[in-house]
N, C-alpha and C positions, 0 to 999 in steps of 0.2 A: 113693498116691503121685502119681497124676495129678492129685488136688486140690491137692497141694502145689506142683506145677509150675504149675497154673493160677492159684493165689494169687500166686505169685512174679511171673508175667507180668502181673498185674493190680495190683501194689502201688502203682503211682503213680496208679491211678484211684479209689481209695477216696474221696478228697475230692471227686471229680467225680460220683460215682454212688453215690446212697444204696442202691440195690438190691444193690450189690457189698458195701457195709457191712452190710446186713440178712443176707446169706448168711453172711458172716463171723460175725456174732453167733450165728447158728444153730449153726454149727460149734463155736464156743467154748462154748456152753452144752450141747452134746452130752456125755453121760457115756461114750459108746461109741467115739468117734473116737480114733485114735492121737494121742499128745501131739505128735508132730512136726508134725501138721496143726493142732491147737489153738494150740499155740505160735505158729505162723507166722501164723495168723488174728488171734491176739491182738496180735502185733508190729505188723502192718500196720494194724489197726483203730486201735490207740493212737496211731499216726502221724497219724491223720485227726481231722477235726472231728467224727466220729460216735463217737468213743471212749466207753466206758461202764464205769466202774470196777466198778459192781454186777454186770455180765455177767462181767467177768474174775474177780471174787472168788466168783462162784457156779459157776465152772468147775473142772475138775480141777486147774487150777493151784493152787487153794487147798489142796491136799492134802498138799504137801510143802514144807519150808522153801525149797528151791530155786525152786519155783514161786511161792510168795508173795513172795520177794525179786525175782523177774523182773517180778512185777506192780508192786512198789514201784519197781523201777529204770525201768520204762517210763513210769510215771505221774509220777515226780518231777519231770520238766521242766514238767509242766503245773500244778504246784502251788507257790505262793509260800512255803508254810510246810509243811516236811516233817513236823512234829509232827501237823499236821492231817491229812495223808495217812496217817502211822501209826495215828492214832485211828480213821480210817475203816476201814482194814484190820483193825485189832484188834476192832472192833465186829462183823466178819463171822465171827470165828473163836471156836469153842468151845474148840479146843486151842491154848492159848497158846505152846506150845513151837514152834510154826510160825513164831512172830515171831523165832526165835532170830538169823537172819542180819541182819534189819533192827535188831535190838537191838545186835548187835555193831557195825555200821556207825555206830550212834549212841552208841557208847561203853561199852556193858555189858562187864563183865569177864568173862573165860574164861582159865583158867590156860594152855591151849595156844596161844590166839590172842594172849594177853598176851606170852607168850615169843616168838612170831613177831614181833610188833611192835617187838621190841627188836633185830631182826637187821638187818645191812646189806642183805640181799636184799629184805626188806620195804620199807626206805627207798628202795631203788633202783626197785623196781617202783611204789610208792605215788606217785612223782612222774611217772609216765609218763601219757601221754595215749592215749585210745582213738582208733581211726581215725574214727569217726563216720559218719552216713548221707550217702551220696552224693545231691546234689540232682537233681530230675527232668530239669534241663538237661544232665546229664551221662551219660544213660543210654546213649547212642551211643558213649561212651569209656569205659564202665565197666570193660570188659576191661583197658584200659590202667592205669586208676587201681587196680584190683584187684591187678595185678602190683606195682604202686609201693607201695601203702599197705596192702595185705592185702585178703582176700576177705569179711571180716565186719565190720560196723560196730563191734563191741565189741573187735575186735582190738588188742591193745596195741602201741604204736609205740615199741619200744625194742629195743636189741641186748643180748642177755644176755652177749655176748662182753665187754663193758666190765666188768661184774661179775666173771666168771671170771678175767679177766686181772689184776685188781687186789685179789684176795681170797685169803688163805692156803687151801690145799687143805683142811686139817682144818675150817676155818670153812665152807667151801663144802659139804662133806659134811653137817655138822651143820644147816646152814640148808636144804639141798635137802630133807633129811628132815622138817623142820619145815614145809616149804612145803605139806605135805598138809593143814594146818590153815587155809589160805585158804579162805574160804567163797565167793569169787568164782570161778565155774567158768572164766570167761575167762583168769583169773591162772593157774590150774593149767595150762590149755591153752597159754598163752604160754610158760611154763617148759619143759614137755614138747616143744612144737614146735620149740624151738630145737636140742635134741639130735638132731633128724632130720637136720639139716645139719651136725652136728658129731659125727662118730662117734668121734673120738679122746677128747673129753670125756665123751661118753656111756659109753664102756667105763670111764672113770675114775670116774664117779659113779653108775653104773646102780644100785647097791645102795641109794643114797640116794634113788632114784626109783621103787623097786619098789612103793611104797604105791599108785602110780597104777594098777596092775593090779586092786586091789581097792577102788578109789574107788567111791562110789555113784552116779556119773553116767556114762551111756554115752558122752558126748562126751570125757570123760577117758580112759575105758577104751579108746576107739577109738585115740587117739595112743599109748597105753601098748602096745597090741597091735602097732602098726606098729613100735614101737622094740624091743620084747623078743621079738617073734614068738611070743608065749605067749598061751594063751587059757584055760587050765584053771584059773588062779586068779582070773578074773573071776568076780564073784559074781552070775551070771546069775539065780540063784533070787530075787534082791532087785530085779530090773529089772522094772518094770511098764510095758508099752508105752503104757499109757493115763495113766501118771504123769510118764514121762521121755521126751524125744525122743532119737533118734539110735541106736536099736536096729538098723534096717536097716543103716545104715553101718557100725555095729560087727561085724555079722555078715559083711557083705561084706569088711570088712578082715581078719576072722579066716579067711575062706575064702581070701582071696589070700595069706595067711601059711601056707596049707596046714594049718589047724587043723580039727578035727572040729566041725562045727556042727549035726550032724543032730539032736541032742536039742532044739535051740532054734528050729527052723524053725516049729514049731506056734504060737509067739508072734506070727508075722507075720500080716498081712492077705494076702488072695488075690494082690493086685497085688504086694506086697513079696515074696511067695514066688516069684512069676514072675520078679522081678528077680534074686533069688538064683540060680534055676535057669539063666537064660539068661547070667548073668555068667561070662566065661571066666577 
């Protein structure tokens, strides 16, 4: 956890100091580091001139469709030709099913995703923009810009209320249920996060959002536990701390919701266990 804090504090130094980039590369290549650290190191390294797609693709990020799609997303701005990028990624993989999310973005057919693309909800979200990365000159005002535009660069900038107010209830229920087939994690998080501030509509549509408790990504589960105040249906047995980020935050959320997390503490590192124990 301390290493994540250190990386975050140095994120604007990667371009200026190759030694920092070298340390990040060592973290990314490690097979034993928690994914929250690997993912963060890869994020900031990819922002810099020292980025190396081979290192990213030889990391634990290459072991899940989510991780492969994240590598693709981070490197896409640095390639003029996304087909070339896809070929590079493909050449590193023996399990081609890991390309599923990239293939879906590039037009492959999937019955669930195809049905989702026909919905008003998909069209509403697909036209939205992400917050983007703050420039180095805004670091002293980041707190203000985070309040105004969101705390995460991939956060979607749109108000779901517009969709809810202009769509029939039966359609909303059906489309919120279909939203589980979005492969972009930030899109699922955008949908769920809205209902944290709209309890009336959450009560109305919570059955259509219950899929979020059994999603395969801890970031989605985290918001779901905050909403439902439930933890038993989260598929903890499928969450590997070395393959997905967000386990510590998920367990902290579950603890705050007064859920029993005793059986899952062993999944954490020593510093993360200390954070759990000291959290009031």
